[in-house]
C-alpha positions as CSV (number, residue, x, y, z in Angstrom):
1,M,-22.2,-14.2,-7.0
2,V,-24.3,-14.5,-9.8
3,F,-24.5,-18.1,-11.8
4,V,-23.4,-18.2,-15.1
5,C,-23.8,-21.1,-17.7
6,E,-20.3,-21.2,-19.6
7,I,-22.0,-23.3,-22.0
8,C,-24.6,-20.5,-22.7
9,K,-22.5,-17.6,-22.1
10,N,-20.5,-19.1,-25.5
11,N,-23.9,-20.1,-27.0
12,P,-26.9,-18.1,-25.6
13,N,-29.1,-20.8,-27.5
14,S,-27.6,-23.6,-25.7
15,H,-30.2,-24.7,-23.1
16,S,-32.9,-22.7,-23.7
17,F,-33.4,-21.9,-20.0
18,T,-33.9,-18.1,-19.7
19,K,-34.9,-15.3,-16.8
20,I,-37.2,-13.5,-18.6
21,N,-38.6,-11.5,-15.5
22,E,-37.9,-10.9,-12.1
23,D,-39.3,-8.7,-8.9
24,E,-38.7,-9.0,-5.1
25,N,-41.1,-11.6,-4.8
26,K,-40.5,-14.2,-7.9
27,I,-38.5,-15.0,-10.8
28,C,-40.1,-15.9,-14.4
29,Y,-37.9,-18.7,-16.6
30,Y,-38.7,-19.4,-20.1
31,T,-37.8,-22.4,-21.9
32,H,-38.4,-23.5,-25.1
33,P,-36.6,-27.3,-25.8
34,K,-37.2,-27.3,-29.4
35,E,-34.9,-24.3,-29.8
36,A,-32.0,-25.8,-27.2
37,Q,-29.0,-26.5,-29.3
38,N,-27.0,-28.7,-26.6
39,N,-28.9,-31.5,-25.6
40,K,-26.4,-32.8,-23.4
41,T,-28.2,-33.9,-20.2
42,E,-25.3,-32.6,-17.5
43,G,-25.2,-29.2,-18.9
44,I,-29.1,-28.8,-18.9
45,I,-29.1,-30.0,-15.4
46,Y,-25.9,-27.9,-14.2
47,H,-27.6,-24.5,-15.7
48,I,-31.1,-25.1,-14.2
49,N,-29.2,-25.9,-11.0
50,G,-27.0,-22.8,-11.1
51,E,-30.3,-20.7,-11.9
52,L,-32.3,-22.1,-9.2
53,S,-29.3,-22.3,-6.3
54,E,-29.6,-18.3,-6.7
55,L,-33.4,-18.2,-5.6
56,Q,-33.0,-16.7,-2.0
57,N,-36.5,-17.7,-0.7
58,K,-38.0,-16.1,-4.1
59,K,-40.8,-18.3,-5.9
60,W,-40.2,-19.0,-9.1
61,I,-42.4,-19.7,-12.4
62,W,-41.6,-21.8,-15.1
63,I,-43.0,-21.1,-18.6
64,L,-43.0,-24.4,-20.8
65,N,-43.2,-23.8,-24.3
66,I,-44.1,-27.1,-25.9
67,K,-44.9,-25.9,-29.8
68,D,-43.4,-28.3,-32.3
69,F,-43.6,-31.1,-29.4
70,D,-41.8,-34.2,-30.6
71,Y,-40.2,-37.2,-29.6
72,M,-36.6,-35.8,-28.6
73,I,-38.6,-32.7,-26.9
74,Y,-39.9,-35.7,-25.0
75,L,-36.7,-36.7,-23.8
76,K,-35.6,-33.5,-22.7
77,L,-38.5,-33.2,-20.7
78,K,-38.1,-36.6,-19.1
79,I,-34.4,-34.8,-17.8
80,L,-36.1,-32.1,-16.5
81,W,-38.8,-34.3,-14.6
82,K,-36.0,-36.0,-12.7
83,L,-34.6,-32.4,-11.8
84,R,-37.8,-32.0,-9.6
85,N,-36.8,-35.1,-7.5
């Protein structure tokens, strides 16, 4: 079953965690936190965990665009950093 974030289904710009490429070995995701329109931690974590739960032993690459980095983006990155633990 393919993961669908219901929040992003209604507004594709909500979380800025987008699959931009996939082949038989890896999946590439792109994030630009400044463009994310929904800053609720639970939704961001739900979306990313949902996407990553479908990797099926594939490697993944995460392109993180930090253009226009500011304090709000720092807070979002703190959330994302917690995901890796």
